[in-house]
Legacy VTK file of the C-alpha trace (Angstrom):
# vtk DataFile Version 3.0
C-alpha trace
ASCII
DATASET POLYDATA
POINTS 46 float
19.772 -43.082 -46.047
17.524 -41.086 -43.513
13.860 -41.606 -42.737
13.224 -38.009 -44.064
14.793 -38.968 -47.273
12.693 -42.082 -47.703
9.646 -40.242 -46.799
10.468 -37.443 -49.588
11.229 -40.233 -52.178
7.499 -41.732 -51.563
5.962 -38.327 -51.439
7.699 -37.526 -54.746
6.665 -40.733 -56.302
3.063 -40.379 -54.875
2.962 -36.974 -56.620
4.113 -37.984 -60.044
1.504 -40.854 -59.928
-1.228 -38.107 -59.156
-0.061 -35.766 -61.822
-0.177 -38.544 -64.537
-3.450 -39.613 -62.936
-4.809 -35.985 -63.602
-3.277 -35.932 -67.211
-4.973 -39.176 -68.158
-8.303 -37.669 -66.851
-7.695 -34.242 -68.545
-7.963 -32.711 -65.258
-5.839 -29.887 -63.695
-5.182 -29.106 -60.038
-3.520 -25.588 -60.052
-3.692 -25.368 -56.185
-1.807 -28.425 -55.765
0.542 -27.878 -58.406
1.596 -24.379 -56.985
2.117 -25.891 -53.466
4.050 -29.039 -55.033
6.197 -26.590 -57.152
6.893 -24.299 -54.159
7.541 -26.807 -51.754
9.666 -29.269 -53.882
12.863 -27.239 -53.722
12.862 -27.203 -49.823
12.101 -30.852 -49.864
14.894 -31.642 -52.037
17.483 -29.509 -50.188
18.315 -27.593 -53.480
LINES 1 47
46 0 1 2 3 4 5 6 7 8 9 10 11 12 13 14 15 16 17 18 19 20 21 22 23 24 25 26 27 28 29 30 31 32 33 34 35 36 37 38 39 40 41 42 43 44 45
């Protein structure tokens, strides 16, 4: 597994934790969500 793959998994985990934190607080971050869902396919190579 390459370094890039490790970084991507770490990024994905951090984003998941961030979204969970927002849900618990009842907060939305649409700007971040838009960037995340736009960027994720490129990062995951799909």
